[in-house]
N, C-alpha and C positions, 0 to 999 in steps of 0.2 A: 230195068234190072241189069246189072253188069253180068255178062256171060262168065261162066265158070272158067272157060279156057283163058279168058283175058286175065282174070284174077290169078290163075296159076302162073301165067306168063310173067306178070310183074313181080310176083313173089319169088320166082326162081332167079330174078335179077337182083333181089335184095341180098345184102351181105350174110344174113342169117341162113340163106338156103343156097348160096352159090356153090357150095361143095357137094350138093345133092346130085347124084348121078342116076340116069334113067335105068331102071331094072324092070323090063317087061312093061306093064301098064302104069307103073308108078315110079316115083323118084325116091331113092334111099340115101341117107347119110352114110358116111364111111363105116360106121359101126353097125349099120343095119337096124338100129334101135328105133328109127323114125321113118315113116313113110308118108310122102306127100303125093296126093292124087287130086283129081278134079272135085272130089268130095271134101277134102280137107286134110289135116295133119293128124296122123295116128302115132302115138308114143306107145310102143309095145311094152316098155318097162313099167310105166305108171298106168297103162290102159286108158289114158286120157285122149279124147278126140276133140279137135278144134276145127270149125268150118273155115273155108277159104275167106269168106267175107270178114269174119272176126279177125283172122290172121292179118288180112290186108288193112283193116281198120286200126289194129293195134300198132301197125308200123307206118301209119299215115300214108298209105298207098291208094286209098280209094279214089282221090281226085285223078291220080295218074291213070288208074284203070278206067275211070269214066271217060277221060279224054281219049284214051286209046280205043275205047269202044264206040267213040263218036257221040257220047252223051255229054250233057252240061255238067259243070262242076257243082258240087254242093255249096250252098251258102254256109259260111262258118257258123252263123247263129242257128240256122236250121239244124245243122248236124249236131251242134252242141245240145240243142233242146231235145232232139231225138235220142241222143245218147243218154241224157239225163233221165228221160222218160223210161227208156229201156232198163237203165240201171235201177231206177226206183221200183219198177214193176218186178224185176227179178229178185230184188232184195225183199220185197213184200211177200212174194211167193215163198221164198226160202224161209222167212220168219214164220209164215203160216204152217208150212210143212213141219218145221222144227217143233212148234208149240203143240201140234196135234199128233205127233209121233208117239209111239208106245214107249213107256218108261218102266223098266223093271218088271216086265211081263214074261210069262212062260214062253210065248212065241219069240220074243226078243232073245231070250236065253237059248232057245233051240236053234234059231238061225245063226246066232253069233258063235255058238259052240260048233255048229256044223262047218261054218266057213273058217273062223279063226282057229278052232281047235283041230278039226279033222283035216282040212285042206291046207292050212297054214302051219299046223303043228305048234301053235302057241298055247302054253299052259293056261288053264282057267284062271289061276291066281293073278295073271298079268292083266286081266280085263274084267274080272267079276265085279269089282268095286265100281267100275265105270258104268256098268249097266244099272247098278243100284242108285248111283248118284245122278244119273240122267245124262252123262256125257255121251254115252253110246245108246242110240235109240233105233227103233224099227218103224219103217213106213210100210204098212200093209198094202197100200194102193199100188205101189210099183215094186213091192218085194225088195226093199233096199235097206241096208244098214246105213245110218247117217250119224255124223258127228259134226260139231260146230267149228267154224273158222271165224275167229274173232279179231277185233282190233284192240290196241293197247289201252284205249280209254275206257270203253264200256265193258269189254271182256264178255262174261257170260250174262250180263244184265240185259243185253239187247242183241240177240243172235240174228243176224241178217245175211249170213252166208253159211252154206253147209257143203259138206262133201258127201256124195251118195255112192254107195257100193251096191250095184245091182246084182242080184243073185238069181240063179235058175233053181229048178226043183231039187237039184242035187246039192245045193248049197255052194255051187261054184260061182266065182265072179265072172260076169259077162261084160261089165262096163263100169267105169268109175268116172263120175262127172261132178263138177262143182256147180253150185247155183247161188247167185247173189253177188253183190259187188262191195259189200261193206265188211271186209275181213281180210286178215293177212296170215294169221298163224293159228293152229290148233294147240291148246294148252292141256296137257295131261298132268294132273296133280301127282305128287309123290305118293308112293305106297306107304311110306313111313315118314312122319314129320321129323325133321332134324332137331337136335337139341337147341334150346334157346342160346343165343349168343354165337352160334356156329354160322359161318358165312354160307348163305344159301347156294345150293348147287343146281345147275341147269344143264340139260342135255339138248342140243339142237340136232335134229335129224330130219331126213326128207319125207319118209312115208310112215303111215300109221302102222302097217304090218311090221316094219323094221323096228319101230319104236316099241311096240308091244313085245317083240321078240327079246329085246334086251332090258325091258323095264325092271325085271326082278334083279338084274345085276346092278342097277342104279336106283335102288328103292328109295333113297332120300333125295333124289333129283326131280325137279319139275321138268317135264319134257316139252319142248317146243317143236311141234311137227310143222314143217314148212309147206308140205304137200307138193312142192316143186323147188328146184335148186334156186330159182330166181328170187324166191321169197326169203332166202337167208339174209338178205340185206335189211329185213324188217326186225330181225332178232334184237338189236340194241334197244328198240322201243319197248320191249317186254321185260327188260332186266331192271332190277333195283340198282341202287347206287353201288353196292358192293355185291359181287357174285363170283362164283367159280363156274366157268363155262367149259363144257366139252362139246366139240362139234364132231359128229360122226358123218362123214361125207361118203357119197357113192364114189367108186373108182371108175370113172368113165374114160374112154379111149378115143374120143373124137379128135381129129387133127386140129380143129380150131379150138384153142384153149378156152375161149368164152362159151363153148358149148359143153364144158366139162364141170361136173359138180364140185370137184376138188378146187377148181379155180375160184368159184364163188366162196367156198369154205376158206380158202387162203385170204381172200379179200376181207371176209368177216373177221378172221383172226387178227389181221392187221388193225382193223377199225377198233376192235374191242381192246387190244393191247394199248392203243393210243388213248383210249378212254380210262385206262388204269385197271382193267379187269384181269383176273387170272384166267388164262384161256389156253386150251389145247385144241388142235384140229387133227383128227385121225381119219384114216380110210382103210379099206380092206387091202390086204397085200395082194389079193387076186382081183384083176379087173372084172367088172360086171357081176360081182358076187356080193350081195348085201346081207344084212343080218338075218333076214327071213329065209334067204336061200340057205344060209348056214344052218339055221335051226331045223329046216326041213331035211337037211342031210345029216342031222344028228351030230354036228361038230361046231356048235356055237361057241363053246368055251375055247376051243382051239382058234377059232376065227377071231375072238376078242383078244387072245394072247398074241396073235400074229399081226395085229393092227400096226400100221406104219404112219409116220407123220405125213400130213399133206405138204407137198413141196411148196416152197415160197414162190410167189408170182414174180417173174423177172421184172426188175425195176427199170423203167424207162429213164434215160438221162434227162434231167430237168434243164430247161433253157434258163438263161439268165434273165429272169422276168423283172429285175429291178432296173434294167436298161430298156428304153423304148424309143421308137422313132417318131418324132414330132413332125407331122407333115406340114403344119402351118409355117414352121421355120426351117424345114428341111434339114434337121440335124438330130443326132442321137443325144438323148438326155437321160437323167436318172430319176427314179421314183424314190424320194427321200426315205419314206418309212420302210420300203422293201430293202433299200441299200443298207439302212441301219441294221435291219435284222440279219442280213447276209454278213455284214462286217462283225457283228457281235458273235456270230457262229464260228468265226475264225479263231476265237480264243484269245485275242489280243487283250492285254491289260488296259482297260479303259481309263485307269487312273494314271497311266504312264505319261510323263511329261512330253514324250515324243509321239503320243498317240495321234495327233493331228497329221503329222508327217506320214505315219503308217496308213492313216485313212486315205490321204491323197494318193499314195502309191497304189492302194487297193482299188480305188475308183478309176485311176488312170490306166490300169491293166486288167480290165474285166475278162472273165473267161471266154466271152464271145469275141473278143478282139476288136470291138467297135470303139472308136475314139469319141469320148464324151468330154474331153478337156475343155471344149468351147463352152460347155454349159456349167462348168465348175467355177465357183468363186468362194470367197471367204465366208459369205453368209450361208451358202448351201453346205459347205463343209461343217460349219458350226451346227447347223440344223440336224444334219445326219448324225454327228457325234452326240448331240444331246438326246436324240431319239434312241441311239444305241445304249447310252447310259441309263435312260429311263427304263428301257426294256430289260435291263439287267438288275433293276431294283436300286440303282444308284441315284440318290437325290442330287440335284444340281449343287447342293451344299456338300456333296461328297460323303453323305452318311448313308449306310446300307440299311435296307429294310428286309426282314425275313418274311417274304410274301406267304410262304406256306403256313407260318405261325398265325398270321392275322386272318387268313381265310377260315371262316367258320365251318367246322365239320359237324354235321348233324348227329346228335346222340341217337343210338338205337331206340326206337320208339317203344312205348309200353302198350301199344295197340298194333294190330295188324288186320289186314283185310284179305279174306279168301274169296275166290270167285264164286264158290258154291254156297258158302255159309255166312258171308258178310263180315261185319265188324266184330272183332274179338279183342280182349285185353287180358291183363293179368288178374282181373277181377271176375267174379261170376257175372253171367249175362245181364241180369237186371241192374246190378250196380254199374256195370259198364255203360249200359244205355243211359242211366241217370247221369253219370259223370260226363258223358259225351254231350248231352243236351245242356247241362249247366255250363260247361266250358264254352260251348257255342254261344250261349246267351251272354256270356261275359267277355266275348271276343278274345279268348285265350286258347291255347292248345290243350289237348286231352292230357298230355303228360303232366302239365302243371296241376290240373285237378286231381290226377292220380296221386301225386306226391302229397298234396294237402290232405287227401283222404287218409293216406297212410300215417301222416303226422297226427291227425286227430285220433286215429285208432291207437296210436302209441300212447297218447295222453289217457285214453279211456281204459286201456287194458291194465295199467298199474304194474307194480313190482312184485305181485304175488304169483305171477305166471313165469315159470322157469323152463328153459330147454336144457336138458341134460346133455352136454357135449362130451364130457369125459368124467372120470371118477372125481377129479378135483376142478372141474370147469363147468359152470352153469351160466347161461345168458338170459337176460331179460329183453323186452322189446323196446328199449329206450332209444329214441332217435334224437340227434341234433341236426337240424335242417336249416340251412341258410338259403333263402330265396333271393337270387340276384336279379334285380329288375329296377327300372326307373321309378322314382317316387311318384305315387299316384296311379300306378298301373291297375290297382284294384285288389290288392291282396286280402283286405278285410272281407270283401264280399265273397271272394273265392274260398277263403277259410270257412266262412259262415255256411256256405252252401255245400261244403264237402265235409260235413260232420260237426263243424264248429258251433252251429246254432243248437244242435242237440246237446252238446257238452254244456253250453251256457244255460240251457233250460234245466238240465239235471243239476247243475251246481246251484241254480236259483232255488230248486226244490230242497236241496240240502240246507241252504241258508234259512228258508222258511221253517224247515223242521227244527233247526237249531234255535231259531227265535222262539218257537213255541215251547221247546224244552227249557229255554232260559227263562221265559215268562213263568212257567210252572215252578221253576226252581226259586225264583224271586218271591213267589207267593208262599213258599214253605217257611215255617218257623224254625228256629235254631235246632229244636229237637228233631224235626223231620230231616234236617240237612245232615245230621250226623251220619257218617258212613257213606255219604254221597259226595261226589266231586262236582264242581261247577261245570255245566255243559260247555263243551268246546265246539265251535263251529267247524264242521267238516268241509273240506274242499279238496280239489285235485288239480287246480291250475290257477295261476295268477298271471297278470300282464306285465308287471314291473316290480322287481324286488332287489333289495340288497342281499348280500350273502348271509348276513346275520338274520334278516327277516325270513329268508328262505329256510334256514335251519330251524328256527322256532316253529314255523308252520309244518315242516316235515316231521318234527317230533310228535306233533298232534295228529298227523296224517301219515302213518307208517307205510301205507300203500303207494305213497309218492305224491309229489307236487310238481306240475309242469310249469314252465315259463313260456307263454305264447304271446307274442307281441308283433306289432307292425314293423318296428324299428329295432333290429337286432343290436345295433350299435349302442342304443340307449341302455339296453339290458346289460351288455358287457361293461359299459361304464359304471352302471349301478352296482355290479358285482365286484367292482374294485379292480378290473383288469388294467385300467389306465391310471393308477394312483402313483405315477412317477417311479414305479418299481419298488415301492415300500410295502412292507407286510408280506404275508404269504398267501394272499387271496388267490393267486394264480394256481398254486399247488392244490389248494382246497377245491377250486373250481374243476380242475382236471380230474380229481378223484371222484367227483360226482358222476362223471361219465362211466366210470368203471363199474358202478353199481354194487360196490362192496360196503362194508360197515364204515361209518363216519363219526368222528368224535370232534366236537367243537366246544369245549368247556369255556365258560365265562364266569366272572365273579358271581357267586351265589347260585350258579346253575351248572349241572353236569349234563350237557347236551350230548346224547349218544343215539345214533340211528343205526340199528343192526343191519339194515339192508336199504341202501339208498336207491331212489328212483326219481330222476329229475330230467324228463325230456325238455328240450329247448328248441324253440322255433321262432324265426323272425325274418324280416326282409332286410336287405342291404342293397344300397344303390351301387351301380357298376363303378362309379368313380370312387366309392368308399370301400370297395372290396379289399383294398390293401390294408384297411384297418383290421381286417380279420386275417387275411393271408399276407404275412410279412415275415421277415427273418426271425424276429423274436418269437412269434406265435408258431412258426415252423420248428424252431429249435426246441421249444418246450412241449410241442405236441398238441397245442390247442387247435390250430388250423386243421390238423389231420383228423380230429375227432368230428368235424363237421361234414355232412353231406351237402351237396349243392343242387339247387334247382334253377333253371334258366327259363322262365316263362317266355313264350313267344306270342307276342301280341298280334292280332290280326291286322294286316295293313289296311283293310277296308272295314271301318266300323259299321256294325249293324245299326239299323234305325230302331227307334223305340218299338215300332210295331213288330219287327222281326224278333227283337229280344223278348217281348211279351209272348208272342206266339210260340217261340222256342221253349220258354219257361212253362207255358201252359201245356205243352206237348208231353211233359213228364207224366207218365202214367201212374195211377195210384199204387200199382204193385211194385213199380220201380222205386217210388219214394218209400214205400213200406219196407222194401228189402234193405235199404240203407238204415232206416230207423231201427229195424229189428236187430241188425248187427250191433249197433251201438248200445241199444237198450240191454240186450243180453250180455254184452261185455261189461257194461257199467254195473248191472245188478250182480254180476259174478265177480266183481273187482276184488272183494275182500277174501274170496276163496283162494287158498293156496293149492297150486296144482303143478305137477312136473310133467313135461312132455318129452317124447323121444322121437327120433327119426327112424322111419322104416329102413331096413338094410339097403334097399335100392336107392332110397333118398340120401342116405348117409354116403353112399359111394359117389353120387353126383356132387354132393357138397365137398367131400374130400378132394375130388378132382379139381373143382373150381378153386378151393383154398390153396391147393398146390400150385395152380396156375398163377394166382395172385402173388404167392411167395416168389415165384420165378420172375414175374414182371417187376416186383419190388426191387430186385437186384439189378434190373436193367435200366430203370428210370433214373431221373435226377435225384440227388440226395434230398431235395425239398419234398419230393413225392414219396420217398421210401416209407415214411411213417403212415401216410395216407393209405397206401396199399395194405399195410399191416392192419390198419383199423377197418378197411373194407372187408378183410377176412373175418373180423368179428361181427360186422354187420350182416354177413351171410346168415348167421344163426338168428339174429334179432328179427330179420325179415321172415324167416321161417315161421316164427311165432305169429307175426302180424298177418301174413297171408293165410295161415291156417285158421285164424279166428274169423277171417272174411268168409270162410265157408259156413260160418254160423253153427259149428259143431264143437263148442268148448269142452264137452265131456270126452270127445275123442282125443286120446292122448298121443296117438301115433300120427306123425306128419308124413303125408304121402309123397310119392314121386312126382305126381302132377303139381302139387304145391311147390316143390323144390324146382321144378322146371320153370315155373313162373318167377321164382326167386332169382334164378340165373339170368333170365331176361332183364329183370329189374336191376340186377347188379351191373350188367353191361351198360345200361343207361347211366347209372350213377358213377360208374368208373369213368366214363367219357366226360361227364359233367365235372368231375374232380380234376381231371387233366386240363379241362378248359379253364376252370377257376384259377389254377396255378399258372396257366399260360398267360392269362389276361394281365395279371399283376406284374408279369415280367416284360411287358411291352415297353419299347422305347417311346419317346414323345411322338415320333413320327408314326410308329406303329399304332399308337393310340389314336392318331388322327385318321388312319385307315379305318380303325374300328368305328369311329364316330360317323364316317361316311357310310359304312355298311349299315349301321344302325338306322341312320336317317333314311337311306334308300329302302330299307325293309319296311319302315313305318309308312313310306309313300307307295307301298305296293310293289316294290322291286323295279319300278320304272319312273323316271322323272326327268324333267328338263335340267340341263346343267346349271342354268341360271337360278333355278329354285334351290338347288343344293348350295350353290355359292352364296346365295343371299342368307340362308339359314345358318351357315357355318363360317361366315366371314370373320367373326370374332375369334373363332378357334384357330384360324390360319393367319389372322392379322389383316388380311385383305381378300377381296374376291379374286384378284389376279392370282395370288398364291394358291388359293383353293382350286382355281381352274387348272393351274399347272399340275397340281397334285392329282386331280381327276384324270388328266391325260396320262399321268404315270400309272395310275391304277388300271386304266384301259389298256395300256401297252403291255401290262403284265397279266392280262386275261381275267382280272378280278371283276372288272366292269366291261361292258360291251356297248359300243356306240351303235345307235340305230337311227336311220333317217326315215322320217315319215312325211313325205311331201317336202315342204320347206323347213319343217321342224326337226330338230335333232334331240334324241333322248339318250340317257344312260340307263343301261339295263343291268340288274344284279345277276351275275352268272350263277350264284348259289340259289338253292331252293328257298323261296320266301313264303310259301303257302303255309298257313296255319291249318293243320289237318283236322278240321271240325267235322 
């Protein structure tokens, strides 16, 4: 065993403790907040205690201490094995304590209220829900309050690290200690969930007591408690792609900047800003006064108002790392890729005829003053210039690429996962579970299944259900949905499993009923037929129709006739959209979307439909999207009337066994929930009913509609009409999501329903922008899109040779494709990775299909 005196001696030589000065029997830092003795390190602010052995071990000082004590060095493998064993044992103990601790008991409430309420002056409302949910627990064996410290992957699913607050009989804290090794941060859920579509807010703070002290002031924020300033660096791993982050740092006054909480907060602020987050870092105006100190003194509001910005960390001057000394030839040389980046940052026009001369001058006079002229030649100059141009998005053919446009931005999802309550979506729980499993069985994402479900419900509900928007404005639940995906991705099966098969079965029953009625009619004599009309087959959808056929069928089926097909292009062709501009089919088609009356008289027939209802759904390939979204269809408003879905196919196909087992895992009550919604809707289809929005729901819809109107004026002219139509779709989806609750007789639409509508509209708004953006891509930007699509289907990682082989015809040759891949990597869209002797290209965007 290493003597404690030796451990203390080597620790005091380490940079972390060099500024500690001897004060009596211990060593203190300049602020007096930490004390180092022969027993270990005591932090008076956090009440944490760490033994000398653990301190030395964490700083790789054990071998140094053993040698100084005259002992043998550890073998690295033995040390590693021992460390792993200790880590595993501690994590297992922490997990066991967590699982057996008291949840939502009277004793927990009593101890928490005594410590947090009486001693820390924290209001009950700031932690009462945490006792109920199980975040805050009580361990009777050692009289401690405990809460979890989790990692970003498993979060609350597998708690293997805890923080323990030991209490005495008076409810006072005697010690605070962590246990376990598999966790970084504690996550406190928001008191109040933010509205759908709002960027999620996060608060990063060091201690639990400070977090609870300010929680009611940030009730819509998820709080990340780091439990020590060093853990601030883990915050980025716990954030979604988009988030607003506030860092509340302690204001420490140590002479060494790396021992101050505000230094770590400043570093985190820089990292998050570079990642594109909206972030602020604040600290107390008074040193050594945190939020809980302020609340105990009764001046928390003033403390919050007086917060100041965390100062920036002084930047160290960067060396010229694109110049290096080659010892083999004893000369200074340049690193081409780094030199290209440095030259590009000078702002020189890379298309200038004199650019090679400017590059040579730049390389011959580097900031460090080292002469690299001996290593410069025409080839190296050409290589550096080409790399600089590639990094700026300039093709060697001098054509620009808008890299921001071609990088896919993920639409806000229609599902979300909470740590305590699991998987949720805009649908009721049983329907959510059903769609999740069906999507997984078909190797597509949940959002695709959700949109197909809504489309099927739009077909089923018919045109007799109206939402009263205003005195002269009523809306139906009619959807026009274009599913943009490669041919053969499986839309037929997806539609079938998301309500389509129920619709087919019901329409078959209508046909059988009409056949029986027709047979009975045919058996009647002329006398019996008097006063009777010949039975007409009832239907509510077809797969391919001309405009004339559609009108004939709609006259006989006043509740509406939907057009549901695999190929949307075929439907549009059949409806006369592409008849060389002759006739007025376009205008007639557009009027079907509005849902008003429709008149289409022909010789011998006066066709009139008092209330039109024609949902339209179909798939369209990516390459044919311009058939729908083009200048002509944008000008007349046809493209604007369509919603868009972009199914994401799983890069790794499931095997037949996995598909069968997933399908078989659908529970009877989940399948019954879907069937019941459709059956009740279909049976009620002929009933006329008017719905209204509750006042609170109306306020939310009005706010979103106003937001869409504002955006419509800011976007391109091509998107203006689409945003105006999205405003109309707000009300249509209110009807659909209301019917998913399976309460058709309830004519008031609730705030909860509208909240889900807002989330849905954010998803569809993003998809609309994506659809219009895709058709505007140049030929080179289309090539980027093809590379991204191919890499996605390959799981987000592939050898360059595999991509070049599959896309050689797109680029004309494998060599041209290789140059293009280099260009994408230089712009950060792809990332190169070396694994042994093999090189791979990695897709930087998220490629996982969230099943």
